[in-house]
Structures are given as structure tokens and as C-alpha cells.
N, C-alpha and C positions, 0 to 999 in steps of 0.2 A: 895580502888580501887572501891568497891563492892558500896558505893555511887555516886561515879562519875557516873559508868555505869547507874546508877540509872538516875541520871540528865540525860543522853543520849537519853535514852527512856522514859522520860516524866512524872517519878514517885520519891518518895522520900520513906526513909525507917527511920521510926520512932526513936526517940533517942534510944529506948531501944533496936528498933533493928527488932522487931516483926511484920509485917503487912509492909501493903505499901498506901499511897494514893497520890491522884493528886499533883505535883506540879505543873504543870500551866495547870490549868485546861481547859482552854478556852480562845478565841481569842488569840491563837499563829498563826504567821505566819512565813512561810519561808521564806529566800529571799539569793540567794548565799548557803554560808555554814554554815549562822547563822539562828538564830531564835530571834523573838522579842516577847514580852510579854506588856500589859499595865504595868504601875509600881504599880499600887493598888492592880494587883491581884495577882505578885508576892510579895507583902509587906503584905498582907491577906493571902496568902498560904505556905508562905516561913518564914515568919516573926520568928526569934530565933529559927528555926528547924535545923536539919544535915547539911541544905544546906552551913553552913557557911564552910565545909571543902570541899564543891566543885568549887568554884569559886576563882578565880584568876584576879587579875587586871594589866594589863599590861602598866597602864601611858594613856596619854593624845593621843587621836589620831585626831589631828588638822579637820578634815571634818567628826568627830560623835558630832552631838549635841544632844549625851546622853552616858550616862556612858558604857563604855565597857567592857566587861567580857571575859576574853580570859582563855583560856586552856593551854598556850603553853610557857608561861614564870614562872611561879612562883609556889609557892610551894602550896600543898593542904591543907597545915595550915595556909596559909595567909588569912584572914577575912577583910573581907571590912568592915570598920568603920560603913559607913551608915546604913546597914542592921538591925545592933545591940544594936547602940547609937543612938537614932533616933534625937539629937540633937549636934552629933559631926559630924564636917564640914572636906569632903574628904583633903585628902594631898597634891590632884592633882587638886582639884576644890573650889573654895570657894560659894560652895552653899551649902544646907540642904537637905534632901530627902523629908522633909515633906512640902519644898517650890513646889515639884513638882505640875503639873497640872495633871489632872486626867488621860491626853491624852500622857502622857508621855509615854516614850518607854522605858524598859532596854535590853539590848543585851545579847543576849547567844551566842557566839560561838559555832558552831555544831562541829566545825574541833578540836579534843579536846587530840590526843592523837599524839607523836613524834615518835612515835615506829615504825620502818621498816615495819613491817606489817599492817601498820593502812589501807596506801594507795599500788596503784600497780608501782611499781618503775618510770614505762613513767611516771605517773602523780604525783609524791611527791615534793614538793616544793620546788624549790634549788634555787633560787635566784631572787631577784628581777632586772630588766634591760631592756635596750634598743634592739629590734630589727634590726640587719644590714640587710639593701635587695640591693643586688647590681643591677648596670643599665646591661641587657647581650644585647650588639650590632649583632644586624642579618645581616644585610645588608652588612654592610664593614667588609671584614674579616680580614684588618691590624690589628684590633682593636681586639687581641686574650684574650686580659685579661680585665675585666671590673672594674668599679670604683664602691667605695661605693658612693651613691648617696649625694650632696652637695649642693650648690649655684647652683640654676636652672640655671647660666648665665654662670655657668665653660662648661655646657654641650652644645658644636658647634655642636650639630647635626641641631636640629630646624632650618630653617631657606626658606623665601617663595622666588619665584623669577617669572620671567614670565611665565615659563615654568617647574615649580614645585611648589609643597603646603604642607608644612610640618603641621602635629598637633598631637595630645595626645588627649587618651580618658582613663577615668580613669571610669572603674564598681567597685560599693561596697556598699554590702548587711551592712546596716549601723546599724540594731537590734534595733527595733522597742521596747519601753520602754515597751510596755502595753503587746506583745509579749513575752516580759524578764520575766515580772512577773507573765505569764500567767503559762509559763514553767521552774519555778527557778528550777525543778529538774536538766535542764541541767547546771547550773551554781554553783554547789554544791564546787566546789574549790575556786571560788571567794569569795574575802572579801565584804563584803554586801557595804560599800564604795564606790567602784569601779563601783559598778551596779546603783548608781544613776542617772539619766540623768544630772542634775546638777554638775556631774563631768565627765561624759561621753562625752555630745556635745562637749566643750571646746577641748578634745582630737579630737575628728573627726574632729569638723574646723581647728584645729591645724594642721591633715594631708592633710586635701584639698590644704589647705595656701601652705604648704611646698611643695605639689608635683604640686599643680601650672597648673592643667589638662586643657586643651581647651574644652573638652567635659566631663561633667559628666553625668553619668546613675548610682542614686543610686536607690536601692529597701528597702523595710518597711522603708518607708519612712513616721512617724506618721502624722496624717491631722495637728493636731492641735499644734505640735512642727514646721510642715511645716511652718504655717501660721501666727506664732511668732517669730519663732529664724531663723529657717534654710534658708526661703528664703529671708528675710531680710539679713542673713550676708551675702548669697552668692550673692545677687545682688549690696553689698557696694563690692565686690571685685572683678565687671566685669561683672557678668554673670547674662543672663536672662534664667528665670524659667521656665518649664512646668511640671504638677503635673496630675497624674490622680490616684484617691484613687480607693481604690476597693468598689466592687458592695455592698457585704455583709454587717456584724456587725461590723468585725473587720475593727478600722479606721487607716490604714496603705495602702502604694499606691507606684507606681513608677514616680519617676521624673527624666527629661533630663534637662540638665543646660550647655547653651554654652557660652564662651566668645562673650562677642560683638563685641570685637576687630579683631575677627576671622573670625567670620560667621555672617549671615541674615536668618530669617526664613523664610521660603515659605511655610509650611503646618504644621499645630499640626492634628495628627490623632489617639486618643486612641483605646484600644480596648477591648472589655469586654468579658471576655469568661464565664460569665453565659447567657445562654439563657434558657430562661422562657418553649420555644415551644421544647426544645430539653432535656428529662429527664435525659441523659448522662452528660450534661452542667449544674452541679447544682452548680457548686464552682464559688468563688467571686475574685477569680485571676484574672491579667487584666497585659495588655500590650499597651506602649506607642512608636509611630513610628512618629519621624519628619523625614522634609525634610529641609536640610540648606545649602546654597550658600556659599560657599568661598568668603571672600572678599580680591579679588586681582584683578589689574588694566586689565588682562586679561581676555574676556568676554569668552573667548572658554572653561574655568573650567566647568565641568558636578557640577550637586550639589551632595551631601552626603547624604546619607540616614542613620539614628541613629535611632536602634531599641533599647527597653530598656523591661525586664519581669520578672515575679519572680511565674515560673510555680507552679502547687502543690503539697506539698509534700509526701504525703500520697504513699509510697511505693508499696500497691496493687494497685494503680489505675494508671497504664498507659496506660489504654485507655482513662481516661483524659487529661493526660500529653500529649501523641501523638496528641489529637483532639486539645489542647491549642497551643502545637507549629505550629500545621496543619493553625489555624484561625489566629496567629500571619505572619507566613510567605505568608499566601495569602495578609495578610494586606501590608506587605512589598511588595510583588509583585506590587499590584496597586500603590502605592507611588513611587517605585524605577523605574517604566515602562515610559521610555521615547519615543518620537515620533517616533524615527526612528525604533521600537523595539530590542533598546536593556535596559540594565537596567545602573542606574547610580554607582556606588561604594555604599557599605554596609559595615554597623557595628553593629552586633548584640551582644547587652550583656546584661547579667543577674544571673540569680540563674535560675538554669533548672533542679535544686534536681535530677539531674543525674549524675553518674559517667562515667569516662572516661574509652570509651572501649564499654560502652553497648548501646541496640539495639537503644536510642533512640539519644543518643551520634554521634553513627557511621550514623543515618540518617541524620543526621544534616552535617558531612565532607564529605560524601559520594554522599548526594541526592538522595539515592534508601536506601529501607526496605523493604525486602520481610516477613512478618510478620506470615505468614499462622503456624497455631502450637504452636506461643510464647505465653506461660504463662504470663499472667497478669501482676503479679509481676516482670518478671526478666526484663522490658522494661529501668527502670532507673537503675538496676544495684546494686540498694540499698539493696536489700535481696538476700542472694545465695541461700534460699531453694524455690523451686516452690511447695513445697508440697502443695494438697488441693486448690490448685489456678486455677482459671478457665482459660480457652484459648480465646485470642483475638479473639471476631466474624469478620466475613467480610460481609459487610463493617465494619469497627471500627465505625463510624457517622452517621447518616443517611441522608437521601438523601436534606432533608428539610435544612439542616445546610447551604447549597447551596458553598460546598467546594468540590470543583472535588478530587481526587486520587492525583495530580500534584500539590497539594495545591496552588490553583488557586481560584480565584472566577467564579464559572462556567457562562457563557454565556448565557445569556438570550434570545429566538428567538421566534419573533413574527411569525408566519404560514405566506406562500405567499398567497396573494389571488389576483383573478382576476380583482376589480374592482382596480380604483385610490382612492387615498387619499381621495378626495372629495366627493367620493360615499360613504364612509363611515359613517354612524353616529356616535355618542358621545355614544351612547346604545352602539351601534357594537364593539366601541373600547375598552368599559369597560369590555365587556364578553368574549373578545380575549384570549385563553386560552392560557397560558405564557410556551413553551416547554424549560426542562430546556435537556442540552444535556442528552444524555444517556451513561451510562458507562458499560462495561462489569464488572460483580464483579470480583473484582479482588483482592488479599491477597499484591498485590505492591506498597509500596507510592513511591512519587519523588519529589523533589523540583528540579528547573533550576538555583539554584544559585552554585557558585563554591566558597565555605565558606571554611578557613582553619583557626586555633584555633592558637592565638596568643601562646598558652604555648605548650609544649611539654610534659606536666604530671608526666615524671619520672627525675631523674636526670640523666643523659648520665655516668657518671663517678660509680654510683653506681648502679642505677636501684632502687631506693629508691623515693616512692611515693612522688609527690607535694601533698602539703596541700592549700587548700582554707578556711577551715573554722575547729576548733576545739573548741570542750565542754567537759563537763563529759561524753557522753554517744557517740564519735566518733569523728574520726579526718580525713576528709575529700576531695574530690576536687568537689565541685556543681558548680563552679560560673566559668562563661567562658569569654571572649572576642572572637566574630566567625569575621572575613573578606572577602570582598571578593578576593580573591587573583588575583595576578596580570597575569590571561590567561582566554583561552574562556572556558566557559563551553559550549554544545550542546547538545540539550535537544536528546534522543535516539529514541523515541518515533515517530512514522509519525503521524503527525498534532499538534504537540507539538510543544509550543512557542521556539524559540532559544534566549537565551541569551547571552548578549556580555558583560560578567562581567570583572571586573579588574579596574588597574590604581594604586590600592593600595600596597604602597611595606610597610611591617614592616623592620621600620629601629633599634628597641629595643624594650625590656621589662623588667618589673621591677622585679626582682626574686622574685620567690616563695621559702617557706622554710617548711623545713619535721616536722612531728610530733614530733620527740625528738627536734627539736630547739623549736618548740614553748611553752615545756612542763618547758623550761629551765626559760623560764619568766612566770609559771605558767598555760599556757596555754591562752586560749582567752575566755571571756576579761580579761584586765589584767591593770596595774596600767598606763600604757603608749600607751594599744591598746585597746579602748571602744567598740569596736564590736567585735560578736563572727565570723567573716569574716575578713579576710585579704584585703584591696584594690588590684582589678588588674590594671595596668597601663601600655599603647603602645606607641609606637610611629610610626605615620604613614607617608606615604610620597606619595601624589597624582600626578602622572606627564603627562604630554600632551604626 
């Protein structure tokens, strides 16, 4: 057992039991709960040493292209013959160790104990299986009981007619492979093979095909995978895809994809949250806003505004999160604004990196936030303690951002002059100073959309929280689908815009799960669910 502890810590003991030497001196890499090391290093450092009593052989894993040594199934005294008899063939593979290339890898599992104290009980591997999620019907109160998701043709809800248009929306953070590998400490509970993109993407595509949503809002879409696999695969399923990559070095972004058969595209509006002229906005997150026209014979149906974003993660930068949200809302306001002064129906999806009940979440739902005295780390609710954190400044963002406290683009006004246009020279026009509407310094933010959340975030019978993401560090809700509810929202301040929002009725949603539910299948990702987030899915009705 002492020898096995040494393997975990990366060193070994001499055969005589005196002194320690490194077993895997360099080129180790951790992914999930597994370690890999080049074969030649392991051969050089461990050949004929005490490691013979530290490795166990679980047999062939169909997706592992390398020998796989695990600690979970065989006795400590079992000896893999390849490590000690160089010409002996494996029992389970017909190959020889001296035929391995210099880049071959040996896989060492770091999940080495079966004892009850090895992992917290909530995170202990229990069994592999599929997660059952039910449809919850919202508007049709005659359907008291939910039904398990089956063939999409069995669902009688979605139907179009001359005075109503039904459609479904999925929001899904699919977990960028680069981000997964850069943050491997979050996936210590996972077996390494389920973390490979070649294993994950078929599962993700299978989920998308199964749920068959009319609109997909995807986050953490890696650019190279989008171009070579994601976009071609979705286009073959009848989707039109639009993509906005992050502005920094991390090559992922947001995508919105919609069915050709349901919508036509009116406009594409990317939003970059990085602003070189605003020191506060030094992060590379982005958003994407589309205006879609329902394909239905009646010309009276309004367009639908669909927005997708992935806000900054950093729990202690609530100032950046709120500013990014304000920029997204301003773009939505610009895109969704109609000629009669009202707004078309809005669906806003994404990973907002904020928990239910947090100030940021409440601002989205209630349309107002007084942030005076609010600690910067309390904005998203990800951290409980605000000790040592500064208070949000008033205002949060500088005037040169061009966005008002009402989260709309500020109206630029040219000063009135006595002369007619024909009397003004081009030089005078160029020198005309643009005046920005002055606002009294206020700690109150507003927006004029009446937004509701598709999910209630707690199970009504037990009060247990719903979970949208689950990995080794946490299991919480950060993903949302917000929509403009079927009611009028009128701004309360004089001179503010009046927003007539509505027309969307929530018909059904795909149920979420508890943290305990997810750990029964070893958390996320797992063999059947290949992201660390669950897909959110809702069905809406637009009525005239």
C-alpha cells in the first residue's frame, strides 16, 4: 500500500525500501482523473522496479488506443508481463512493447481507491446509465403528468396555423475541447476516454438530433470544430448556422442555428464585449443576436429576436458581467425595435455565469437594479463571501461606451443651428460636436423588456435546486432561456421608451435534474452526456 501511495504522488521507493526516486520525472499530463506519460519515460524510469506491485490490468477498453492500467479491479500483486519480459506478448493485445513508437503513451489511472473515504459520497461512482428527462407542460393544465421524452412525432403540442406559430429553442454549452483540456482539474471524476472530442461530438450531435429543436443557441463552440464538423453536421440536418468567435486568443464562441423550414433570416448582429477604448472591457466574451421571420402564410406575424451569449466567468468581476449584459440588451433593443415603437418577441439564451436570485439574474427578470453599495463579487452570486471586495462604482461603465443606464444605445444629437443645411459647409459639419444625452449619476439600471425564465430553478415538491452544470468543483444553475412574456411592460421613468413586449407563451420545457441525480451517472461529462452542461429546451407559441 505504501508503494501504491508513492505511485499516486509521482515517486517510487527503492526495492530495499530506502530512499525515493521519481517514477514519472517529466512529460506527465493529466486529463480527467487519469495521467499519461510517454512510454519510453515509463520504460526508462520504472523497468524492473517496484512499480510491478503498483499497476493493475482491467482488460481491453475499446476506445483506448494505448495500454490502460487501472487500480480498481485487480490485485496489487498482479504483474503486467510487458513491463518485465520485453518479448512477451500481452494476454489481451497482440503487440509487443518494443514495437511501440517513441510517442506512445501509457495510461495511469489516478482514481486508485475503492474505499468509502476516497471521494465524497455524493460524487462516488455509482453506476453508468442514461439520464431520463421529462417534458413538463406549462400552459395546458389538463396535462397534469409529464411524459418521458420519446419520438418527437408523439408530441402533439407543436403545430402551426394562420393565427399561431409554435417553435422550440435549445440552449446548450457544449464544452470547448481546448477549455476542457486547459481546465482538466474540473474533470478529475471522469475516465479519460469520455473526454476526447472524438468520443464527445457524436454524443452531442446525437442529443441535438434527438431533441430536434427549431433554434439552437450553442456556447463554447470551438472554431476549428465548427468549421470541420459542427456546421456541416447541422447543415445536413436542415439548419442554417451563424457563428461569432471570441475576440481573444481562446478559439471558441457562440452559434445560433435555425431550421430552414421554420424561419428565414432577416439580420445577423454580433456583439463584441471587448472595447479597446474602455479599460473595464478587457475581456473577450461575445454575444450574437439574430432577427428571424417565421415562415407562415400569414404576413401579420412579427419577427422573433433570438440572442445568445456567454458572459465572463470570473466571480469577482461583477462590474464586467453587468456591463456585458447591458451591451447585449442594448443590441437586442436595437434589433427588436419595430416601427410602431414596440418590440418584437425576444428569446435570450446563454451561459450567464450567474446563479438564480443573484443581482444579475434579478435584473434580467425584474428589469431594474439598484447597485448602490453592492460588492463587486456579489453580482453573480457565485461567491458567498464579499470580504475584501470593493463596491461597484457609480456609474459602472464610462459614458464613452455609448450605452445609457436604461441599457439602450444613447441617442446622439446634433445641436440646433439657425442656418439651413445648404448654408453649412462640410468643414462645419465635420467640426459639429456630437452631444450625448446627459444623465444624472444614478446607481439604478433599467431595461424595458418583460423577461421570464423558462425554468423555476427549484423543484416545487422538495425545494431542491435544479442544476444545469456539474463537474468536480460545483453543481449549480448558470444557463438560462429567458423570453418575453405575454404581457405589456411599460417603463416607469418620464421620457423612457415604452415597450410593448409579448406574444410568446411557454408551452413546455424539458425538465432539469438535481446534483444527486447527476452523480448517479458520475456527474458531467459522462458516457452518455458529453458536456459539463445540460441542454435546456423549451417550446413556445406565438399568437396573433
